[in-house]
C-alpha positions as CSV (number, residue, x, y, z in Angstrom):
1,M,0.0,0.0,0.0
2,K,2.8,2.4,0.9
3,L,4.6,1.5,-2.3
4,Q,1.5,2.4,-4.4
5,L,1.1,5.7,-2.6
6,L,4.7,6.6,-3.2
7,A,4.4,5.7,-6.8
8,A,1.3,7.8,-7.2
9,M,3.0,10.8,-5.5
10,A,6.0,10.4,-7.7
11,L,3.9,10.6,-10.8
12,A,1.7,13.4,-9.6
13,T,4.4,15.7,-8.2
14,P,5.6,17.1,-11.5
15,L,2.1,18.3,-12.2
16,F,2.2,20.7,-9.3
17,F,5.5,22.3,-10.5
18,T,4.8,22.7,-14.2
19,S,4.0,26.2,-15.5
20,S,1.0,26.5,-17.6
21,V,1.3,27.3,-21.3
22,K,-0.1,30.7,-21.9
23,A,-2.2,30.9,-25.0
24,E,-3.0,34.1,-26.9
25,N,-4.5,37.0,-25.1
26,P,-8.2,36.9,-26.2
27,Q,-8.4,40.8,-26.1
28,D,-5.4,41.1,-28.4
29,L,-6.9,38.5,-30.8
30,Q,-10.2,40.4,-30.9
31,K,-8.4,43.7,-31.4
32,L,-6.5,42.2,-34.4
33,L,-9.5,40.7,-36.0
34,S,-11.7,43.8,-35.5
35,T,-9.1,46.5,-36.4
36,G,-6.3,44.8,-38.3
37,E,-3.8,46.3,-35.9
38,C,-2.3,44.8,-32.9
39,I,1.2,46.3,-32.1
40,Q,3.2,44.3,-29.5
41,C,0.3,42.0,-28.8
42,N,0.5,38.5,-27.3
43,L,-0.9,36.2,-30.0
44,A,1.3,33.2,-29.1
45,G,-0.5,30.0,-30.0
46,A,-3.4,31.9,-31.6
47,N,-5.5,30.1,-34.2
48,L,-5.4,32.4,-37.2
49,S,-5.9,29.6,-39.7
50,G,-7.4,31.1,-42.9
51,A,-7.4,34.6,-41.5
52,H,-7.4,37.6,-43.9
53,L,-4.7,39.7,-42.3
54,I,-4.2,41.9,-45.4
55,G,-2.2,45.0,-44.3
56,A,-2.3,44.0,-40.7
57,D,0.1,45.9,-38.3
58,L,1.6,43.3,-36.0
59,R,4.9,45.0,-35.3
60,G,6.7,43.5,-32.3
61,S,3.9,41.0,-31.6
62,K,4.4,37.6,-30.1
63,L,3.1,34.9,-32.5
64,Q,5.2,31.9,-31.3
65,G,3.5,28.7,-32.3
66,A,0.6,30.5,-33.9
67,N,-1.5,28.6,-36.5
68,L,-1.5,30.7,-39.7
69,V,-2.3,27.9,-42.1
70,G,-3.8,29.4,-45.2
71,A,-3.7,32.9,-43.8
72,N,-3.4,35.9,-46.2
73,L,-0.7,38.2,-44.9
74,E,-0.4,40.4,-48.0
75,G,1.1,43.8,-47.1
76,A,1.3,43.0,-43.4
77,D,3.9,44.6,-41.2
78,L,5.5,42.1,-38.8
79,T,8.7,44.1,-38.1
80,G,10.4,42.7,-35.0
81,A,7.7,40.1,-34.4
82,N,8.4,36.6,-32.9
83,L,7.0,33.9,-35.1
84,A,9.2,31.1,-33.8
85,G,7.6,27.7,-34.5
86,A,4.6,29.2,-36.2
87,N,2.7,27.2,-38.9
88,L,2.4,29.2,-42.1
89,T,1.6,26.2,-44.3
90,S,-0.1,27.4,-47.6
91,A,0.0,31.0,-46.3
92,Y,0.2,33.9,-48.7
93,V,3.1,36.1,-47.7
94,A,3.4,38.9,-50.3
95,N,4.9,42.3,-49.7
96,V,5.2,41.5,-46.0
97,N,7.7,43.3,-43.8
98,L,9.5,40.7,-41.8
99,K,12.5,42.9,-40.9
100,Q,14.2,41.7,-37.7
101,T,11.6,39.1,-37.2
102,N,12.2,35.7,-35.5
103,L,11.3,33.1,-38.1
104,N,13.2,30.2,-36.4
105,G,11.4,26.9,-36.9
106,V,8.6,28.4,-39.0
107,N,6.8,26.0,-41.3
108,F,6.4,27.6,-44.7
109,T,5.3,24.3,-46.5
110,R,3.5,25.3,-49.8
111,A,3.6,29.0,-48.8
112,M,3.8,31.7,-51.4
113,I,6.5,34.1,-50.3
114,H,6.8,37.0,-52.7
115,D,8.5,40.4,-52.5
116,S,8.9,40.3,-48.8
117,N,11.5,42.1,-46.6
118,V,13.5,39.6,-44.4
119,Y,16.4,42.0,-43.6
120,K,18.1,40.9,-40.4
121,A,15.4,38.3,-39.7
122,S,16.5,35.1,-37.9
123,M,15.7,32.2,-40.1
124,N,17.1,28.9,-38.6
125,D,15.4,25.6,-39.3
126,L,12.8,26.8,-41.7
127,N,10.6,24.3,-43.5
128,L,10.4,25.4,-47.1
129,T,8.9,22.2,-48.6
130,D,7.2,23.1,-51.9
131,A,7.2,26.9,-51.0
132,E,7.2,29.5,-53.8
133,I,9.8,32.1,-53.0
134,F,10.2,35.1,-55.3
135,N,12.2,38.3,-54.8
136,T,12.7,37.5,-51.2
137,G,16.1,36.8,-49.5
138,I,15.3,33.3,-48.4
139,G,17.2,30.4,-49.9
140,I,18.4,26.9,-49.3
141,G,22.1,26.2,-48.7
142,G,25.1,28.2,-49.8
143,E,26.4,31.4,-48.4
144,D,24.3,34.0,-46.8
145,A,22.6,36.2,-49.4
146,D,23.1,39.9,-49.4
147,I,19.6,40.7,-48.2
148,P,18.6,44.4,-48.8
149,D,16.4,46.4,-46.5
150,W,13.4,48.1,-47.9
151,D,13.7,51.8,-48.4
């Protein structure tokens, strides 16, 4: 009996010391969807699948692990945002400002990335499977490209 109690306590103890994963701030998500603007917002883990974020202002926002599958980000400003681990599968990323953005671990599978600014963006471990990339400083292998900043 004591052995069973000790085993149960050993299994349950880590549950008391784990920190909860904080999802997106619902007020920030509502602000983005109603106004198209959410500067320095917490949208980490947000479900924005299929969202029309055309021209959205998301400068400095936290979008780690966000679901942006099939989202339209045309003309959005994500300068200095954190998209680490976000899923942008089949997203439309055209004329997007990704300057100084954390794109580490982003899934761009089948995404269309055209004419976007990635000046000084962090781009480690990108998934670019079947992505269309035009006039954007993202490439596979070789030396670092000379990536210009937008004027």
